[in-house]
C-alpha positions as CSV (number, residue, x, y, z in Angstrom):
1,M,-19.6,60.1,-12.6
2,R,-20.1,58.4,-16.1
3,L,-22.6,60.0,-18.1
4,G,-22.9,57.9,-21.2
5,R,-25.4,55.7,-19.3
6,F,-26.9,58.6,-17.3
7,Q,-29.8,60.6,-18.0
8,K,-28.3,64.0,-18.8
9,A,-31.5,66.1,-17.9
10,A,-30.5,69.6,-16.8
11,I,-33.8,71.7,-16.4
12,M,-32.2,74.8,-18.0
13,T,-32.3,77.0,-20.9
14,M,-29.9,75.1,-23.5
15,A,-28.4,77.0,-26.4
16,L,-28.2,75.1,-29.8
17,P,-24.5,74.0,-29.7
18,N,-22.0,75.7,-32.3
19,R,-21.0,73.1,-34.7
20,P,-17.9,72.9,-36.7
21,A,-18.4,71.9,-40.4
22,T,-16.8,68.5,-39.6
23,G,-18.7,67.9,-36.5
24,Q,-18.1,68.7,-32.9
25,I,-15.1,66.7,-31.4
26,V,-15.6,63.6,-33.5
27,G,-12.2,63.3,-35.2
28,T,-9.1,62.0,-33.6
29,E,-7.3,65.0,-34.5
30,R,-9.5,67.0,-32.2
31,R,-8.9,64.5,-28.9
32,L,-6.8,65.3,-26.1
33,R,-4.1,62.8,-25.1
34,L,-4.4,62.6,-21.3
35,R,-1.9,60.8,-19.2
36,V,-3.1,59.0,-16.0
37,A,-1.1,60.9,-13.4
38,G,-3.1,59.2,-10.5
39,K,-5.5,56.6,-9.8
40,R,-7.0,55.5,-6.3
41,I,-10.2,53.8,-5.0
42,C,-12.0,56.5,-3.2
43,A,-15.0,54.3,-2.2
44,D,-16.4,51.0,-2.7
45,E,-16.4,50.6,-6.3
46,I,-15.6,54.2,-7.1
47,A,-12.1,55.0,-8.7
48,A,-10.7,58.6,-8.9
49,F,-8.5,59.2,-11.9
50,E,-6.3,62.4,-12.2
51,L,-5.7,63.1,-15.9
52,V,-2.9,65.5,-17.3
53,D,-1.7,66.6,-20.7
54,A,0.5,64.0,-22.3
55,T,2.9,66.6,-23.4
56,G,2.7,68.7,-20.1
57,E,1.0,71.5,-21.5
58,D,-2.1,73.3,-19.7
59,L,-5.4,71.6,-20.4
60,P,-8.4,73.4,-22.1
61,P,-10.5,75.2,-19.4
62,F,-13.7,73.9,-18.3
63,T,-16.6,75.1,-16.4
64,A,-18.5,73.6,-13.5
65,G,-20.7,70.8,-14.6
66,S,-18.7,69.8,-17.6
67,H,-17.8,66.3,-18.8
68,I,-15.2,64.8,-21.1
69,D,-15.9,62.0,-23.6
70,V,-13.2,59.3,-22.7
71,H,-12.7,56.9,-25.8
72,L,-11.5,53.8,-24.8
73,P,-9.1,51.6,-26.9
74,T,-11.8,48.8,-27.0
75,G,-14.2,51.0,-29.1
76,P,-16.8,52.6,-26.7
77,T,-17.0,56.2,-25.7
78,R,-17.8,57.1,-22.0
79,Q,-18.8,60.3,-20.5
80,Y,-17.4,61.4,-17.3
81,S,-17.9,64.5,-15.2
82,L,-14.9,66.7,-14.2
83,C,-15.0,67.2,-10.3
84,N,-11.9,69.2,-9.7
85,D,-11.9,73.1,-9.3
86,P,-12.4,74.8,-12.8
87,R,-9.7,77.1,-12.0
88,E,-7.2,74.3,-12.3
89,R,-5.5,73.8,-16.0
90,H,-3.0,71.2,-15.1
91,R,-5.3,68.5,-14.4
92,Y,-8.7,66.8,-14.9
93,R,-10.3,64.6,-12.2
94,I,-13.0,62.1,-12.8
95,G,-14.7,59.6,-10.6
96,V,-15.8,56.3,-12.2
97,L,-18.3,53.9,-10.6
98,R,-18.0,50.1,-11.5
99,E,-21.5,49.4,-13.0
100,V,-22.0,45.7,-12.7
101,A,-24.9,45.7,-15.4
102,G,-23.0,48.3,-17.6
103,R,-21.5,47.6,-21.3
104,G,-18.0,47.0,-19.9
105,G,-16.7,50.7,-20.1
106,S,-16.3,51.1,-16.3
107,A,-14.8,47.9,-15.8
108,Y,-12.2,48.8,-18.1
109,M,-11.3,51.9,-16.4
110,H,-11.2,50.1,-13.3
111,D,-9.3,47.1,-14.5
112,C,-7.1,48.0,-17.2
113,V,-6.3,51.9,-17.2
114,E,-3.3,52.2,-14.7
115,V,-0.9,55.3,-13.7
116,G,1.1,56.2,-16.7
117,D,-1.2,55.0,-19.3
118,T,-2.4,57.5,-22.1
119,I,-6.1,57.9,-23.0
120,E,-7.8,59.9,-25.5
121,A,-10.7,62.3,-24.7
122,S,-12.7,65.1,-25.9
123,R,-12.2,68.7,-24.9
124,P,-14.7,69.5,-21.8
125,L,-18.4,69.7,-22.9
126,N,-21.2,71.1,-20.5
127,A,-24.9,70.3,-20.6
128,F,-25.1,70.8,-16.9
129,P,-24.2,74.4,-16.5
130,L,-24.2,76.4,-13.3
131,E,-26.0,79.7,-13.0
132,E,-23.3,81.7,-11.5
133,S,-25.2,84.7,-11.0
134,A,-27.7,83.1,-8.5
135,P,-28.0,84.7,-5.0
136,F,-28.0,81.1,-3.7
137,S,-27.5,77.6,-4.9
138,L,-28.6,74.3,-3.4
139,L,-26.6,71.4,-4.4
140,L,-27.8,67.9,-3.8
141,A,-25.9,64.7,-4.6
142,G,-26.4,61.0,-4.5
143,G,-23.7,58.5,-4.5
144,I,-21.5,59.0,-7.6
145,G,-23.4,61.8,-8.6
146,V,-21.2,63.9,-6.3
147,T,-18.7,64.6,-9.1
148,P,-20.3,67.5,-11.2
149,I,-21.7,69.0,-7.8
150,L,-18.3,68.8,-6.3
151,S,-16.9,71.0,-9.4
152,M,-20.0,73.4,-8.6
153,A,-19.1,73.8,-5.1
154,H,-15.4,74.7,-5.9
155,R,-16.6,77.3,-8.3
156,L,-19.4,78.8,-6.0
157,T,-16.5,79.2,-3.3
158,A,-14.4,80.9,-5.9
159,L,-17.1,83.3,-6.7
160,G,-18.0,84.1,-3.1
161,R,-21.6,82.9,-3.6
162,D,-24.0,81.6,-1.0
163,F,-24.8,77.7,-1.1
164,T,-25.7,74.7,0.6
165,F,-24.3,71.1,-0.2
166,H,-26.2,68.0,0.9
167,Y,-24.4,64.7,0.1
168,C,-26.3,61.5,0.4
169,A,-25.0,57.9,0.1
170,R,-26.2,54.4,1.1
171,S,-23.2,53.9,3.6
172,A,-20.0,55.8,4.5
173,S,-17.9,53.2,2.6
174,R,-20.0,54.4,-0.6
175,M,-19.3,58.0,0.0
176,A,-16.6,59.1,-2.6
177,F,-14.3,62.1,-1.7
178,R,-15.6,62.6,1.8
179,P,-12.1,63.3,3.3
180,E,-11.4,65.9,0.5
181,L,-14.9,67.5,1.4
182,E,-14.2,67.9,4.9
183,A,-11.0,69.3,4.5
184,S,-12.3,71.9,1.7
185,A,-13.0,75.5,2.2
186,F,-16.7,74.8,1.8
187,A,-16.6,72.3,4.5
188,P,-18.9,74.4,6.8
189,R,-21.6,74.3,4.0
190,M,-21.5,70.5,3.6
191,R,-24.1,68.2,5.0
192,F,-23.7,64.4,5.0
193,H,-26.6,62.0,4.8
194,L,-26.4,58.1,4.9
195,D,-29.0,55.7,4.4
196,D,-27.9,53.3,7.3
197,G,-27.2,56.0,9.6
198,P,-29.3,57.5,12.4
199,S,-32.6,59.0,11.3
200,D,-31.8,62.4,12.7
201,Q,-29.3,62.8,9.9
202,R,-31.1,61.6,6.8
203,L,-32.1,64.0,4.2
204,D,-35.6,65.7,4.8
205,L,-36.5,66.5,1.2
206,A,-39.9,67.8,1.8
207,G,-38.7,70.1,4.7
208,L,-35.6,71.1,2.7
209,L,-37.5,72.0,-0.5
210,S,-40.5,73.5,0.9
211,H,-39.4,76.9,0.5
212,R,-37.2,78.4,-2.3
213,P,-35.1,81.3,-1.4
214,P,-35.4,84.2,-3.7
215,G,-33.6,83.6,-6.8
216,A,-32.2,80.3,-5.9
217,H,-31.2,77.6,-8.1
218,L,-31.3,73.9,-7.4
219,Y,-28.8,71.3,-8.8
220,A,-29.1,67.6,-8.2
221,C,-27.2,64.6,-9.5
222,G,-27.6,60.9,-8.6
223,P,-29.8,57.6,-8.9
224,A,-33.1,57.8,-10.4
225,G,-34.9,57.4,-7.3
226,F,-33.1,59.9,-5.5
227,L,-33.6,62.5,-8.4
228,D,-37.4,61.6,-8.7
229,A,-37.8,62.3,-4.9
230,V,-36.1,65.6,-5.4
231,V,-38.0,66.7,-8.4
232,A,-41.5,65.6,-6.5
233,A,-40.5,67.5,-3.5
234,A,-39.3,70.7,-5.4
235,R,-42.4,71.0,-7.6
236,P,-44.8,73.0,-5.2
237,A,-42.3,75.7,-4.5
238,W,-39.7,75.7,-7.2
239,P,-40.1,76.9,-10.9
240,S,-38.9,74.1,-13.2
241,E,-36.2,76.5,-14.7
242,A,-34.6,76.8,-11.4
243,V,-34.3,73.0,-11.2
244,H,-31.4,71.4,-12.7
245,R,-30.7,67.4,-12.7
246,E,-28.9,64.6,-14.0
247,Y,-30.1,61.1,-14.1
248,F,-28.3,57.7,-14.4
249,L,-30.3,56.3,-17.2
250,N,-32.6,57.4,-20.2
251,A,-35.4,54.9,-19.2
252,S,-37.5,56.4,-22.0
253,M,-35.2,54.7,-24.6
254,S,-35.6,51.2,-23.4
255,A,-39.1,51.5,-22.3
256,A,-40.3,52.9,-25.6
257,T,-42.7,50.6,-27.6
258,G,-44.8,50.6,-30.5
259,D,-42.5,52.6,-32.7
260,R,-43.6,53.4,-36.4
261,A,-41.7,54.7,-39.5
262,F,-41.7,58.3,-40.3
263,T,-39.7,60.4,-42.8
264,V,-36.9,62.9,-42.4
265,K,-36.4,65.9,-45.0
266,L,-33.5,68.1,-45.1
267,A,-34.6,71.8,-45.4
268,S,-31.2,72.6,-47.2
269,D,-31.6,70.2,-50.2
270,G,-35.0,68.5,-49.9
271,R,-33.6,65.0,-49.5
272,V,-36.0,62.6,-47.8
273,F,-35.1,59.6,-45.6
274,T,-37.1,57.0,-44.1
275,I,-36.7,56.2,-40.3
276,A,-37.8,52.6,-39.7
277,P,-38.8,51.4,-36.3
278,G,-35.7,50.4,-34.2
279,R,-33.3,53.0,-36.2
280,S,-32.4,56.4,-35.2
281,I,-32.5,59.7,-37.2
282,V,-28.8,59.8,-36.7
283,E,-28.0,56.4,-37.7
284,V,-30.0,56.9,-40.9
285,L,-28.6,60.0,-41.9
286,G,-24.9,59.0,-41.1
287,E,-25.5,56.1,-43.5
288,N,-26.1,58.5,-46.3
289,G,-23.1,60.8,-45.5
290,I,-25.0,63.4,-43.4
291,D,-22.8,64.2,-40.3
292,V,-24.6,64.9,-37.3
293,P,-22.2,65.3,-34.4
294,V,-23.0,62.9,-31.5
295,S,-21.6,62.1,-28.2
296,C,-23.8,59.9,-25.6
297,E,-26.2,58.9,-28.4
298,E,-28.7,58.7,-25.4
299,G,-30.4,62.2,-25.5
300,I,-28.4,63.1,-22.4
301,C,-25.7,65.6,-23.6
302,G,-27.1,67.8,-26.3
303,T,-24.4,67.7,-28.7
304,C,-26.8,66.5,-31.4
305,V,-29.6,69.1,-30.9
306,T,-31.0,70.1,-34.1
307,R,-33.6,72.9,-35.2
308,I,-37.0,71.5,-36.6
309,V,-38.4,73.4,-39.5
310,S,-41.8,71.6,-39.3
311,G,-43.4,68.6,-38.0
312,V,-44.1,67.3,-34.5
313,P,-41.2,65.8,-32.6
314,D,-41.6,62.7,-30.3
315,H,-39.0,63.8,-27.5
316,R,-37.1,61.1,-25.6
317,D,-34.3,63.2,-24.5
318,L,-33.4,64.2,-21.0
319,V,-31.5,67.3,-21.9
320,L,-34.0,69.8,-23.4
321,T,-36.2,71.8,-20.8
322,E,-40.1,71.3,-20.5
323,K,-40.6,74.5,-22.3
324,Q,-38.4,73.5,-25.3
325,H,-40.2,70.2,-25.4
326,A,-43.5,72.1,-25.6
327,A,-42.3,74.7,-28.1
328,G,-41.3,71.8,-30.6
329,T,-38.6,73.6,-32.3
330,L,-35.7,71.6,-31.4
331,I,-34.9,67.8,-31.4
332,T,-32.3,65.2,-30.3
333,P,-32.0,63.2,-33.4
334,C,-30.0,60.4,-31.8
335,C,-32.9,59.1,-29.8
336,S,-36.1,61.0,-30.3
337,R,-38.7,60.5,-33.1
338,A,-41.7,61.9,-34.7
339,L,-45.4,62.0,-33.9
340,S,-46.1,63.5,-37.2
341,D,-45.4,61.6,-40.6
342,E,-42.7,63.9,-41.5
343,L,-40.0,66.0,-39.7
344,V,-38.3,68.7,-41.7
345,L,-34.9,69.5,-40.0
346,D,-32.4,72.2,-40.4
347,L,-29.9,70.2,-42.0
């Protein structure tokens, strides 16, 4: 699943990323060179890619829910979830949905990237981690949202944890990886739901989420309508810290209107910068030589999360938790703004 246009909203306790002095995986010297070892169409408008190290070495390890930033030669960077077993070191697998209304990244992957090509990517990053100690996990996937959930199923199986995996799609032709899922070690835990199938096999969210097993965690990834329904159905019985989700689009960025200017002050040296309407904090700071590591630039990956010393943030991200938003001590400067006249940041 491509994350660059997705809402990355894991309802979890997220730690502030550790940042190297030169930024986190932003220079070409820190990128991985990956060879496309396999490419196939695995559902309508969905291509699966198998990526290996260009020199034949083992790849950096990753955890369930991780993604990689793929740096396309045409310029843009796109984020895709890793869907294979995290125990594998010889390959990364991603699924790419062709987005008709997208910015061209998915079309490039479908039309131009072929077996034998070499692409550049970041090391794996994770803003959608799995709580591996949970006694039970409920996995819900809609469409291409199956990719990070598939990786979680592999990991939970390896750990011997109890879980159930519900996979929803509009039709059988749009259900990626189904033969693989049906042949997997966790096939008995799978439940398939088709929008155009018989009514008795459709997912009953209200019934499924009316009760939370003790200590259970819920993970969901898919289109906005699907996830909104999951969150609404889970709210009465599931605490927010046990519900983890990924959206496809950060609607708050495009829907925001009436922005006003504010200032950002750096706690380290007292410099002050004006953030005009239509400009991001990251953009203005970058123009003044202040490197804030970024990846998605949409408040969905957590790479740029920064501590607030003082001031009131206007949160527009989908990666910090509700409690973190309420605390007001962290901000995603790639997309969020200020409700106060000034923000003092720990930079």
